[in-house]
C-alpha positions in Angstrom: 73.5 -81.9 14.8 74.3 -85.2 13.1 70.6 -85.7 12.2 70.6 -82.4 10.5 73.8 -83.3 8.6 73.6 -87.0 7.8 69.9 -87.5 8.1 67.6 -88.6 10.9 68.3 -92.3 10.3 72.0 -92.0 11.0 71.7 -89.1 13.5 69.1 -90.8 15.5 71.0 -94.1 15.8 74.3 -92.3 16.6 72.5 -90.0 19.1 71.1 -93.0 21.0 74.5 -94.6 21.0 76.1 -91.4 22.3 73.3 -91.2 24.9 74.1 -94.7 26.1 77.8 -93.8 26.2 77.0 -90.9 28.6 74.7 -93.1 30.7 77.5 -95.7 31.1 80.1 -93.0 31.6 78.1 -91.6 34.5 77.9 -95.1 36.0 81.7 -95.6 35.5 82.4 -92.3 37.3 80.2 -93.2 40.2 81.7 -96.7 40.5 85.1 -95.1 40.5 84.0 -92.7 43.3 82.7 -95.6 45.4 85.9 -97.5 44.8 88.0 -94.6 45.9 85.9 -94.0 49.0 86.1 -97.7 50.1 89.9 -97.7 49.6 90.0 -95.4 52.6 86.8 -96.0 54.6 86.0 -99.6 53.7 85.7 -102.2 56.4 87.9 -104.6 54.4 90.8 -102.2 53.9 94.2 -103.6 54.7 97.1 -101.6 55.8 97.6 -99.0 58.5 96.1 -96.0 56.6 92.5 -97.2 56.3 89.5 -96.0 58.4 87.3 -99.1 58.6 83.8 -97.7 59.0 81.9 -98.6 55.8 80.8 -102.2 55.3 81.7 -103.6 51.9 80.2 -106.1 49.5 78.2 -106.1 46.3 75.0 -104.9 47.9 76.7 -102.2 50.0 78.6 -101.0 46.9 75.4 -100.7 45.0 73.8 -98.8 47.8 76.6 -96.3 48.0 76.5 -95.8 44.2 72.7 -95.3 44.3 73.1 -92.7 47.1 75.7 -90.8 45.1 73.6 -91.1 42.0 70.7 -89.5 43.9 73.0 -86.6 44.8 74.1 -86.1 41.3 70.6 -86.5 39.9 69.3 -84.0 42.3 71.8 -81.4 41.2 71.0 -82.0 37.5 67.2 -82.0 38.1 67.4 -78.5 39.7 68.8 -77.1 36.4 71.9 -76.2 34.5 72.5 -73.1 36.7 73.1 -75.2 39.8 75.2 -77.7 37.8 77.4 -74.9 36.5 78.0 -73.5 40.0 78.7 -77.0 41.3 81.1 -77.7 38.4 83.0 -74.4 39.1 83.3 -75.5 42.8 84.6 -78.9 41.8 87.1 -77.2 39.4 88.5 -75.2 42.2 88.8 -78.3 44.4 90.5 -80.3 41.7 92.9 -77.5 40.9 93.9 -77.2 44.6 94.5 -81.0 44.8 96.6 -81.0 41.6 98.7 -78.1 42.9 99.4 -80.0 46.1 100.4 -83.1 44.1 102.7 -81.2 41.9 104.4 -79.5 44.8 104.7 -82.9 46.6 106.7 -84.3 43.7 109.4 -81.7 44.5 109.0 -81.2 48.2 108.8 -84.8 49.4 112.0 -86.8 49.7 112.5 -90.5 48.8 110.4 -92.9 50.8 109.1 -96.5 50.8 105.3 -96.9 50.5 103.7 -100.1 51.8 101.5 -101.8 49.2 98.1 -103.3 50.1 97.9 -107.2 49.7 96.3 -108.4 46.5 92.6 -109.3 46.8 92.1 -112.9 47.7 95.4 -113.3 49.7 95.8 -113.6 53.5 97.4 -110.3 54.5 98.8 -111.7 57.8 100.7 -114.6 56.2 102.2 -112.6 53.3 105.2 -110.4 54.0 104.6 -106.7 53.4 105.6 -105.3 50.0 106.8 -101.9 49.3 106.9 -99.5 46.4 109.5 -96.8 46.1 109.3 -93.1 45.6 112.8 -92.2 44.6 112.5 -88.6 43.9 113.8 -87.3 40.6 116.1 -90.0 39.4 117.2 -90.7 35.8 117.5 -94.5 36.5 113.8 -94.5 37.6 112.8 -92.8 34.3 114.9 -95.2 32.2 113.3 -98.2 33.9 109.8 -96.8 33.3 110.3 -96.1 29.6 109.5 -99.7 28.4 105.9 -101.1 28.1 106.1 -103.9 30.8 102.3 -104.6 31.0 101.4 -106.6 34.0 98.2 -107.9 35.7 95.6 -105.5 37.0 95.8 -106.1 40.8 92.1 -105.3 41.2 90.8 -107.8 38.6 93.7 -110.2 37.9 93.4 -109.5 34.1 96.5 -109.1 32.0 96.7 -105.5 30.8 97.5 -104.5 27.2 97.8 -101.3 25.3 94.2 -101.5 24.3 92.9 -102.1 27.8 95.0 -99.3 29.3 93.8 -97.0 26.5 90.2 -98.0 27.2 90.5 -97.0 30.8 92.5 -93.8 30.1 90.1 -92.7 27.3 87.3 -92.2 29.8 89.2 -89.3 31.2 88.9 -87.6 27.8 85.3 -88.0 27.1 84.3 -84.6 28.3 85.2 -83.1 25.0 81.5 -83.0 23.9 80.2 -81.7 27.2 80.0 -78.2 25.9 78.2 -79.3 22.7 75.7 -81.3 24.9 74.8 -78.1 26.7 74.6 -75.9 23.6 71.0 -75.1 24.4 72.0 -73.6 27.8 74.7 -71.3 26.5 74.3 -67.6 25.6 76.7 -67.7 22.6 77.3 -71.4 21.8 79.0 -70.8 18.4 81.8 -69.0 20.3 81.7 -70.7 23.7 81.8 -74.3 22.5 84.9 -74.2 20.3 86.8 -71.8 22.7 85.9 -73.7 25.8 86.5 -77.1 24.2 89.9 -76.2 22.9 91.0 -74.6 26.2 89.7 -77.6 28.2 91.5 -80.1 25.9 94.8 -78.1 26.0 94.6 -77.7 29.7 93.8 -81.4 30.3 96.5 -82.6 27.9 99.1 -80.4 29.6 98.1 -81.7 33.1 98.2 -85.4 32.0 101.6 -85.0 30.3 103.0 -83.3 33.3 101.7 -86.0 35.7 103.0 -88.8 33.4 106.4 -87.2 33.3 106.7 -86.5 37.0 105.4 -90.0 38.0 107.8 -91.8 35.7 110.7 -89.7 36.9 110.1 -90.3 40.6 108.1 -93.6 41.2 109.3 -97.1 40.4 107.3 -99.5 38.3 106.2 -101.6 41.3 104.5 -98.6 42.9 102.8 -97.5 39.7 101.4 -101.0 38.9 100.5 -102.1 42.5 99.0 -98.9 43.9 96.5 -96.8 41.8 96.2 -94.3 44.7 99.9 -93.7 45.1 99.4 -89.9 45.0 98.2 -90.1 48.6 101.4 -91.8 49.7 103.6 -89.1 48.3 101.4 -86.1 49.1 102.3 -83.5 51.7 98.7 -83.6 52.9 96.9 -86.8 51.8 93.4 -85.7 52.5 93.6 -83.0 49.8 94.3 -85.7 47.2 91.1 -87.5 48.3 89.1 -84.3 48.0 90.4 -83.9 44.5 89.6 -87.5 43.5 86.1 -87.2 44.9 85.5 -83.8 43.2 86.7 -85.1 39.9 84.5 -88.2 40.0 81.4 -86.1 41.0 82.1 -83.6 38.3 82.5 -86.3 35.6 79.3 -88.0 36.7 77.3 -84.8 36.7 78.7 -83.9 33.3 77.7 -87.3 31.9 74.2 -87.2 33.4 73.3 -83.7 32.3 74.8 -84.3 28.9 72.8 -87.6 28.5 69.6 -85.9 29.6 70.1 -83.1 26.9 70.8 -85.7 24.2 67.7 -87.7 25.2 65.6 -84.5 25.3 66.7 -83.7 21.7 65.9 -87.2 20.5 62.4 -87.0 22.1 61.8 -83.5 20.6 62.6 -84.9 17.1 60.1 -87.7 17.7 62.4 -90.2 16.2 61.5 -93.1 18.5 57.8 -92.3 19.0 56.0 -92.8 22.4 59.0 -94.6 23.9 60.8 -91.3 24.6 57.6 -89.2 25.1 58.3 -88.7 28.9 61.7 -87.1 28.0 59.9 -84.2 26.4 58.6 -82.9 29.8 60.4 -79.7 30.8 60.1 -77.4 33.8 59.0 -73.8 33.7 62.6 -72.7 33.4 63.2 -75.0 30.5 65.0 -77.8 32.4 64.2 -81.2 30.9 63.7 -82.9 34.2 61.7 -85.7 32.5 64.9 -86.6 30.5 67.0 -86.4 33.7 64.7 -88.9 35.6 64.8 -91.1 32.5 68.6 -91.1 32.4 68.8 -91.5 36.2 66.8 -94.8 36.0 69.1 -96.1 33.2 72.2 -95.2 35.2 70.8 -97.1 38.2 70.4 -100.2 36.0 74.0 -99.9 34.8 75.3 -99.6 38.4 74.1 -103.2 38.8 77.2 -104.3 36.8 79.3 -103.3 39.7 82.7 -103.6 38.0 84.6 -100.4 37.0 86.9 -101.8 34.4 84.2 -104.1 33.0 82.2 -101.0 31.9 85.2 -99.0 30.8 85.8 -100.9 27.6 82.1 -100.7 26.6 81.9 -97.0 27.4 85.0 -96.3 25.4 83.6 -98.1 22.4 80.3 -96.2 22.6 82.1 -92.9 22.8 84.4 -93.8 19.9 81.4 -94.6 17.7 79.9 -91.2 18.5 83.1 -89.4 17.8 83.6 -91.2 14.6 80.2 -90.1 13.5 81.0 -86.5 14.3 84.2 -86.7 12.3 82.2 -88.4 9.5 79.7 -85.5 9.5 82.4 -82.9 9.0 84.1 -85.1 6.4 80.9 -85.6 4.5 80.2 -81.9 4.4 83.7 -81.1 3.3 83.7 -83.7 0.5 80.2 -82.5 -0.6 81.7 -79.0 -1.2 78.5 -77.4 0.2 78.9 -73.6 -0.1 77.1 -73.1 3.2 79.6 -75.3 5.1 82.1 -72.6 6.3 83.8 -73.7 9.5 85.3 -70.9 11.5 88.0 -73.2 13.0 91.0 -72.2 10.8 92.9 -75.5 11.3 90.0 -77.6 10.0 90.9 -80.1 7.2 89.3 -83.2 5.7 92.6 -85.0 6.4 92.1 -84.6 10.1 88.5 -85.8 9.8 89.5 -88.9 7.9 92.3 -89.6 10.4 89.7 -89.2 13.2 87.3 -91.6 11.6 90.0 -94.2 10.9 91.5 -93.9 14.4 88.2 -94.3 16.2 87.3 -97.4 14.2 90.7 -98.9 14.7 90.8 -98.4 18.4 87.2 -99.7 18.8 88.3 -103.1 17.4 91.6 -103.1 19.3 89.9 -102.4 22.6 87.1 -104.9 22.2 86.2 -106.5 18.9 83.0 -107.9 20.4 81.8 -104.6 21.8 82.8 -102.8 18.6 80.9 -105.3 16.4 78.0 -105.2 18.7 77.8 -101.4 18.8 77.9 -101.2 15.0 75.3 -103.9 14.7 73.1 -102.0 17.2 73.6 -98.8 15.3 72.6 -100.6 12.1 69.5 -102.0 13.6 68.5 -98.6 15.0 69.1 -96.9 11.6 67.0 -99.6 9.9 64.2 -99.0 12.5 64.3 -95.2 11.9 64.3 -95.7 8.1 61.3 -97.9 8.4 59.4 -95.4 10.6 60.3 -92.5 8.3 61.8 -89.2 9.7 61.5 -85.6 8.9 62.5 -84.8 5.3 63.0 -81.0 5.8 66.4 -81.3 7.6 68.4 -81.9 4.4 70.6 -84.9 3.7 74.3 -84.7 3.1 74.0 -87.8 1.0 72.2 -85.6 -1.6 75.0 -83.1 -1.6 77.6 -85.9 -1.9 75.7 -87.5 -4.8 75.4 -84.1 -6.6 79.2 -83.6 -6.2 80.1 -87.0 -7.5 77.6 -86.9 -10.3 78.9 -83.6 -11.5 82.5 -84.8 -11.3 81.8 -88.0 -13.3 79.5 -86.2 -15.8 82.5 -83.9 -16.6 84.6 -87.0 -17.2 81.9 -88.6 -19.5 83.4 -87.4 -22.8 81.0 -87.7 -25.8 84.1 -87.8 -28.0 85.0 -91.2 -26.6 81.7 -92.9 -27.3 81.9 -96.2 -29.1 79.2 -98.3 -30.7 80.2 -101.3 -28.6 78.9 -99.5 -25.5 75.8 -98.0 -27.0 72.7 -98.0 -25.0 69.3 -96.5 -25.6 68.7 -93.1 -23.9 65.0 -92.4 -24.2 62.9 -89.2 -24.2 59.3 -90.2 -23.9 56.9 -87.4 -24.7 53.7 -87.7 -22.6 50.6 -85.6 -22.9 48.6 -87.1 -20.1 50.1 -89.9 -18.0 46.7 -91.3 -17.3 46.5 -92.8 -20.8 50.3 -93.5 -21.2 51.0 -95.6 -18.1 51.7 -98.9 -19.9 54.0 -97.1 -22.4 55.7 -95.4 -19.5 56.6 -98.8 -18.0 57.5 -100.4 -21.4 60.0 -97.5 -22.1 61.5 -98.1 -18.6 62.2 -101.7 -19.7 63.7 -100.6 -23.0 66.2 -98.2 -21.5 68.8 -101.0 -20.5 70.5 -98.9 -17.8 70.5 -95.8 -20.0 69.0 -92.3 -19.6 65.2 -92.2 -19.4 63.5 -88.8 -19.5 59.8 -88.1 -19.2 59.0 -85.0 -21.3 55.9 -83.0 -21.2 55.0 -79.8 -23.1 52.7 -77.3 -21.5 51.1 -75.0 -24.1 51.5 -71.3 -23.4 53.6 -68.1 -23.8 55.5 -66.9 -20.8 55.1 -63.3 -22.0 51.4 -63.4 -21.4 51.5 -65.3 -18.1 52.2 -63.8 -14.6 54.5 -66.7 -13.6 55.9 -69.9 -15.0 53.1 -72.6 -14.9 55.7 -75.4 -15.3 57.5 -75.3 -12.0 54.5 -76.2 -9.8 54.0 -79.3 -11.9 57.3 -81.0 -11.1 56.1 -82.4 -7.8 53.2 -84.2 -9.4 55.4 -85.7 -12.1 58.1 -86.8 -9.6 55.3 -88.5 -7.6 54.2 -90.2 -10.8 57.7 -91.6 -11.2 57.7 -92.9 -7.7 54.3 -94.5 -7.9 55.0 -96.1 -11.3 58.3 -97.4 -10.0 60.3 -96.3 -13.1 63.8 -95.0 -13.1 63.2 -91.8 -15.0 64.0 -88.1 -14.9 61.4 -85.4 -15.5 61.8 -82.6 -18.0 59.0 -80.1 -18.5 58.8 -77.1 -20.9 56.5 -74.3 -21.9 56.0 -73.7 -25.6 53.4 -72.2 -28.0 53.1 -75.6 -29.8 53.8 -79.2 -28.9 56.2 -79.5 -31.9 58.3 -76.6 -30.8 58.3 -78.0 -27.2 59.5 -81.3 -28.5 62.3 -79.6 -30.3 63.3 -77.8 -27.1 63.3 -81.1 -25.1 65.3 -83.0 -27.8 67.9 -80.3 -27.8 68.3 -79.5 -24.1 67.2 -82.6 -22.2 70.0 -84.4 -20.4 73.5 -83.1 -19.5 76.9 -83.6 -20.9 77.3 -87.2 -22.3 73.9 -88.2 -21.0 71.5 -86.9 -23.6 68.5 -88.7 -25.2 69.3 -90.4 -28.5 65.8 -91.9 -29.0 62.4 -90.2 -29.1 59.4 -92.3 -28.0 55.9 -91.2 -28.9 52.5 -92.7 -28.6 50.8 -93.5 -31.9 48.4 -90.9 -33.4 45.1 -92.6 -34.0 41.4 -92.3 -33.2 41.4 -94.8 -30.3 39.6 -93.3 -27.2 42.2 -92.7 -24.4 41.9 -94.9 -21.4 42.4 -93.9 -17.7 44.9 -96.5 -16.5 45.0 -94.8 -13.1 41.6 -96.4 -12.4 42.8 -100.0 -13.1 46.5 -99.9 -12.1 47.0 -101.2 -8.5 49.7 -98.6 -7.8 47.4 -95.7 -8.6 43.9 -97.1 -7.7 44.8 -96.7 -3.9 45.6 -93.3 -2.5 49.1 -92.7 -1.2 49.9 -93.1 2.4 50.2 -89.3 2.8 46.9 -88.7 1.2 45.1 -91.1 3.6 46.7 -89.3 6.5 45.6 -85.9 5.3 48.9 -85.0 3.8 49.6 -84.5 0.0 46.6 -84.9 -2.3 46.1 -88.1 -4.2 48.1 -88.4 -7.4 44.9 -88.9 -9.5 43.8 -85.3 -8.6 47.1 -83.8 -9.9 46.5 -84.7 -13.6 43.4 -83.9 -15.6 41.0 -86.6 -16.8 41.7 -88.2 -20.2 40.6 -86.3 -23.3 37.0 -87.1 -24.2 36.4 -88.8 -27.6 36.0 -86.2 -30.4 37.4 -83.3 -28.4 40.2 -81.2 -30.0 43.8 -82.3 -29.6 46.8 -80.3 -28.6 48.7 -81.8 -31.6 47.6 -82.0 -35.2 48.4 -84.9 -37.5 50.6 -82.6 -39.5 52.6 -81.5 -36.4 52.8 -85.1 -35.2 54.6 -86.3 -38.4 56.6 -83.1 -38.4 57.9 -83.9 -34.9 59.0 -87.3 -36.1 60.8 -85.7 -39.1 62.4 -83.1 -36.7 63.8 -85.9 -34.5 65.3 -87.7 -37.5 66.8 -84.5 -38.7 68.5 -84.1 -35.3 69.9 -87.6 -35.8 67.6 -89.1 -33.1 66.1 -92.6 -33.3 62.3 -92.7 -33.3 59.9 -95.2 -31.7 56.1 -94.9 -32.2 54.2 -97.1 -29.7 50.6 -98.3 -30.5 48.1 -100.2 -28.4 50.5 -100.6 -25.4 47.5 -100.8 -23.1 46.9 -104.3 -24.4 50.2 -105.6 -23.2 49.9 -108.5 -20.8 50.2 -107.1 -17.2 52.9 -109.6 -16.2 55.1 -108.3 -19.0 55.1 -104.8 -17.4 55.8 -106.0 -13.9 59.2 -105.6 -12.2 59.5 -109.3 -11.3 60.5 -112.3 -13.4 58.3 -113.4 -16.2 59.2 -117.1 -15.9 55.7 -118.0 -14.8 54.0 -115.8 -17.4 52.2 -117.2 -20.4 54.4 -118.1 -23.3 54.4 -115.2 -25.9 56.3 -114.2 -29.0 58.1 -111.0 -29.7 58.0 -110.5 -33.5 60.5 -108.4 -35.3 60.1 -107.3 -39.0 63.5 -105.7 -39.8 62.6 -104.7 -43.4 60.4 -101.9 -44.7 57.1 -103.5 -45.5 56.0 -100.4 -47.5 59.0 -100.9 -49.8 58.7 -104.5 -51.0 61.7 -104.4 -53.4 64.9 -102.5 -54.0 65.7 -102.0 -50.3 69.1 -102.5 -48.8 68.1 -105.7 -47.1 68.2 -106.8 -43.4 71.7 -105.4 -42.7 70.9 -101.7 -42.9 71.2 -99.5 -39.8 67.5 -99.3 -39.1 67.0 -103.1 -39.3 69.9 -103.7 -36.9 68.4 -101.1 -34.6 65.2 -103.0 -34.5 67.1 -106.2 -33.6 69.0 -104.4 -30.9 65.8 -103.0 -29.3 64.0 -106.3 -29.4 67.0 -108.0 -27.9 67.3 -105.5 -25.1 63.6 -106.1 -24.2 64.2 -109.8 -24.1 66.9 -109.3 -21.5 64.4 -107.8 -19.1 63.4 -110.4 -16.4 59.7 -109.9 -17.2 60.3 -110.8 -20.9 62.7 -113.7 -20.3 60.1 -116.3 -21.2 59.1 -114.6 -24.5 60.5 -116.0 -27.7 62.1 -113.7 -30.2 61.1 -114.3 -33.8 62.6 -112.5 -36.8 60.7 -112.5 -40.1 62.8 -112.2 -43.3 60.9 -111.1 -46.3 61.9 -112.7 -49.6 61.2 -111.5 -53.1 59.2 -113.8 -55.4 62.4 -114.7 -57.4 64.7 -115.0 -54.4 65.8 -118.6 -53.5 64.8 -119.6 -50.0 67.5 -120.3 -47.5 70.3 -118.0 -48.8 69.2 -114.9 -47.0 68.2 -116.9 -43.9 71.7 -118.3 -43.7 73.3 -114.9 -43.9 70.9 -113.6 -41.2 71.6 -116.5 -38.9 75.4 -116.0 -39.3 74.9 -112.3 -38.4 72.8 -113.2 -35.3 75.5 -115.6 -34.2 78.1 -112.9 -34.4 75.8 -110.5 -32.5 75.0 -113.3 -29.9 71.2 -112.8 -30.4 69.1 -115.9 -29.8 66.1 -115.8 -32.1 64.1 -117.9 -34.5 64.3 -116.9 -38.1 61.3 -117.4 -40.5 61.2 -116.5 -44.2 58.0 -115.1 -45.7 57.4 -114.2 -49.3 56.5 -110.6 -49.8 56.3 -108.3 -52.8 54.6 -110.5 -55.4 53.6 -108.4 -58.4 55.3 -105.3 -57.2 58.5 -105.7 -59.3 56.9 -104.6 -62.6 56.9 -101.1 -63.9 59.4 -98.3 -63.7 61.6 -97.6 -60.7 59.8 -95.7 -58.1 60.6 -92.2 -57.0 62.5 -92.3 -53.7 61.8 -90.0 -50.8 64.0 -91.3 -48.0 62.5 -94.7 -47.1 58.9 -93.7 -48.0 58.5 -94.7 -51.6 55.1 -94.5 -53.2 55.6 -91.8 -55.7 54.8 -94.0 -58.6 51.6 -95.3 -57.0 48.2 -93.7 -56.3 46.7 -93.5 -52.9 44.6 -96.6 -53.5 47.6 -98.7 -54.5 49.7 -97.5 -51.6 46.8 -98.2 -49.2 46.4 -101.7 -50.7 50.2 -102.3 -50.2 49.9 -101.2 -46.5 46.8 -103.4 -46.1 48.5 -106.4 -47.6 51.5 -105.9 -45.3 49.2 -105.7 -42.3 47.5 -108.9 -43.3 50.9 -110.6 -43.7 52.0 -109.6 -40.2 48.6 -110.6 -38.7 48.8 -114.0 -40.4 52.2 -114.7 -38.7 51.2 -113.5 -35.3 48.9 -116.5 -34.6 51.4 -119.1 -35.9 53.6 -121.2 -33.6 57.2 -121.9 -34.0 58.2 -123.1 -37.5 55.1 -121.8 -39.2 55.6 -120.9 -42.8 53.7 -118.6 -45.2 50.1 -119.7 -45.5 46.6 -118.5 -45.2 45.8 -115.6 -43.0 44.8 -117.3 -39.8 43.3 -115.0 -37.3 44.9 -114.5 -33.9 41.8 -115.6 -32.0 41.6 -118.9 -33.7 45.3 -119.7 -33.4 46.6 -122.3 -31.0 49.8 -122.1 -28.9 51.8 -118.9 -28.1 50.6 -115.6 -29.4 52.5 -112.4 -30.1 52.8 -110.1 -27.2 54.7 -107.3 -29.0 55.5 -106.6 -32.6 58.5 -104.5 -33.8 58.0 -102.9 -37.3 60.3 -100.9 -39.5 59.2 -97.3 -39.5 59.7 -95.6 -42.9 61.1 -92.1 -43.0 58.5 -89.4 -43.4 58.2 -87.9 -47.0 60.2 -84.8 -47.8 57.1 -83.0 -48.8 55.1 -81.8 -45.7 51.9 -81.9 -47.7 52.1 -85.7 -47.8 52.4 -86.0 -44.0 48.7 -86.9 -43.5 48.9 -89.6 -46.2 52.1 -91.0 -44.5 50.3 -91.2 -41.2 47.3 -92.9 -42.8 49.5 -95.6 -44.3 51.2 -96.2 -40.8 47.7 -96.5 -39.3 46.7 -99.1 -41.9 50.0 -101.0 -41.5 49.7 -101.3 -37.7 45.9 -101.7 -37.5 44.7 -104.5 -35.2 48.2 -105.9 -34.6 48.0 -105.5 -30.8 50.9 -103.8 -29.0 53.3 -102.6 -31.7 56.5 -100.5 -31.8 57.3 -98.8 -35.1 61.0 -98.1 -35.0 63.4 -96.1 -37.1 67.1 -96.1 -36.2 69.6 -93.7 -37.5 72.7 -94.5 -35.4 74.8 -97.7 -35.5 74.2 -99.9 -32.5 76.1 -103.1 -33.2 79.7 -103.9 -33.9 81.3 -107.2 -35.0 84.9 -105.9 -35.1 87.4 -106.3 -32.3 
């Protein structure tokens, strides 16, 4: 039950602990039975009431316990039917014995009862000691109200509240006996709660009545020095012995048959592999005799301990761990608010569950801190073992329900009206056509998110009206497997649309939830480069998954189509590609276009530290290179957005060793140093560590009439050739700086291949706004292609939202 609630890792470990508790509980009951038999029939019995026929000693005690275990094991091996009949017989014997004891409290007059000498003393040289049965006497009750803990006369140990509780608690561990036998009951959903509540109420009443009668009639000396004082005050002492023997036998049978059923359940779930394989064997009638024999052998080993009170504390701790887990299961289901959790017990409350968990843990450490710590450590090791082995995933996990409940609660509290620029973080929507060719970009976007939302979006072309079913739903499994194998922290959002542009609009509007919605659209660059299949070269995808090797789920490479062949038609036209960028900007979303990410150094895309990686630069050009004059400068929103994104990337461990370089473009008549000083002051305020380099840009472009503005894309006064020449010149400027080391100034266009020292690993460029006229979209895209040609991995970024703040 716990495995199906909390998961196989927790349920399996708790189940094994509960099994060990029942095994030890069976041993404790048998040792108690041997002790009570030897108190009367042992050869070393002192006093006048003993019948000295049974030899005593460690070996003899072990023999008696083994014989009684054989009797109990034989009953349990023959099946639950015989056990039920034997249990009913013992119930009648115990009830008759209790009735005689209760009558004796009233019918027997005051008397003195001789106490046996303490172990280790010479009985002949010590004067006899007596305890007193006073009958109902208020003075006796008053004397017994205090604590007055004394030494245990059987062990010599000083008793405390915790030690007495540990011994007494073993008389209450049958509360799970009905649940252990749920497989044998005709109507367990009715029989278990009804039988358990009746048994608990009946036992509680009997214990309270015996406590009251004993404290009213027996002095403290008799209670502390003679654990079998019921015989001394009984009308017919043999009936008390019969009740004690029947109780011990019943408890040992209940523990053994319960342990065997728990072990059989663990074996059937195959949580511990071949170790518990023999426990799966059952008879023709369904009796798990293999588990009974398994448990019988373990009880036999526990009997070697030989000390009743030594085992009592350990058994109690094991039971408390199991009971705490049951309470935790109910508490978890209640806190998860699962609609299917509808307990029929009307007095159920999460308050009682929490009280039960806290009480069990508290008493564990009060009874035996060492045993409590050891049991929790053992449970943790077992849980780790089961987690490493992997268990069935079809049972459901309450942790998922708890996470859902908590996430929903906190999403409701995440108020978008309270957003502030100081706490801005990128929340990315990466549109992916085929992940085979976008794997490096997928990992780079994962590094850029900085703890924010990251959504992988994909548009499937089609119209639901013309399809028999939704083709998107079956694809989710493949995309989630992709996220697992790529080791990125991303959500998956898929949609069906007649065009990629409309699908992108859908995803931009509806992806995310509440205050967690994408604020940045990431697209791969639209060029003529043939797509590569990174599944063939990436180590995480080149080897089949574990499940695929074992004949389980198919390999991930078979779930996505091969890359598009060069020259084949595309799902997205250049016009719609630029229109998608324009749509995102109209929706007030930032845009990132990524080009040539497949050329990124592999160590920069890893999850580890990049301290040992080759030294690289990250170049940032925060000004619009297609608008060489008349711009707002380096302090506009888009330029600061570029700085923020580059800084976020430098905070990723894999990019720690990369140096951030910011290039400041100067007009031909602008004095060097002034703009650089202002930029350095701003970087200091923003706590951005970067090198600043000035380059001259825009020579000859300041003549003529003011240009016609269309957003940031200004080339209305130029022809196509002039605009292309400007983009080509800007491209040459960026390439010239990529191969230069720290401190390099404007000079000849040295090629990257011939440069010495660090090279540029990634370039951030200012992405101009698309023109207002859709007819000029192809020209705009052509200028972006020229601007970013042969620059290596490049991110063209346009930001529309403020991301930095220098005010307190």
